[in-house]
C-alpha positions as CSV (number, residue, x, y, z in Angstrom):
1,M,0.3,0.2,0.0
2,I,1.4,3.3,-0.3
3,I,0.9,6.1,1.5
4,V,1.6,9.1,1.3
5,P,2.2,11.8,3.6
6,I,0.2,15.6,2.7
7,K,1.5,18.6,5.1
8,D,-0.6,20.9,5.5
9,G,-1.1,23.3,3.4
10,E,0.2,21.7,0.1
11,N,-2.0,21.7,-3.1
12,I,-3.6,17.4,-4.3
13,D,-1.4,19.0,-7.3
14,R,1.7,17.6,-5.6
15,A,0.7,15.3,-3.6
16,L,-1.3,13.2,-6.4
17,K,2.6,13.4,-8.5
18,K,4.1,12.1,-5.5
19,F,1.4,9.5,-5.3
20,K,2.4,8.8,-8.9
21,R,5.9,8.5,-9.5
22,K,6.7,6.4,-5.8
23,F,3.6,4.5,-7.7
24,E,6.2,4.8,-11.0
25,K,8.5,2.7,-8.7
26,T,6.8,0.1,-7.6
27,G,6.9,-1.1,-11.6
28,V,3.4,-3.0,-11.2
29,I,2.2,-1.2,-14.5
30,R,5.4,-3.1,-17.1
31,E,4.4,-6.3,-15.0
32,L,0.8,-6.8,-15.6
33,R,1.3,-5.4,-19.3
34,S,4.6,-7.9,-18.9
35,R,2.1,-10.6,-18.1
36,Q,-0.7,-10.2,-20.3
37,A,1.0,-12.5,-22.9
38,Y,3.2,-15.7,-21.8
39,V,6.5,-14.7,-23.2
40,K,8.4,-18.7,-23.5
41,P,12.3,-18.5,-21.8
42,S,13.6,-18.8,-24.8
43,V,13.1,-15.9,-26.5
44,R,12.8,-14.0,-23.2
45,R,16.9,-14.4,-23.0
46,R,17.2,-13.2,-26.7
47,E,15.3,-9.9,-25.7
48,E,18.0,-9.7,-23.2
49,I,20.1,-10.6,-25.2
50,K,19.5,-8.4,-28.5
51,K,19.2,-5.5,-25.6
52,A,22.2,-5.6,-24.0
53,I,24.1,-6.1,-27.4
54,Y,22.4,-2.8,-28.0
55,I,23.4,-1.5,-25.1
56,Q,26.9,-2.2,-25.2
57,K,27.1,-0.5,-29.1
58,L,26.3,2.5,-28.3
59,Q,28.8,2.8,-24.6
60,Q,31.2,1.6,-27.6
61,R,30.5,4.5,-29.4
62,E,30.8,7.6,-26.6
63,D,34.1,6.1,-25.7
């Protein structure tokens, strides 16, 4: 359960923004989207390797 303490006189929009930030950090939405369809472990591993290769190429270009 996410609790956002609100100080006296604090704007409700600011409190809502804090709540959204905390909620995003929990990763609930990301997990729900990933569970909508089953992904085989071999496919998931292949995607992770592709992503790692892409990131490595980007880092090499910076150097």
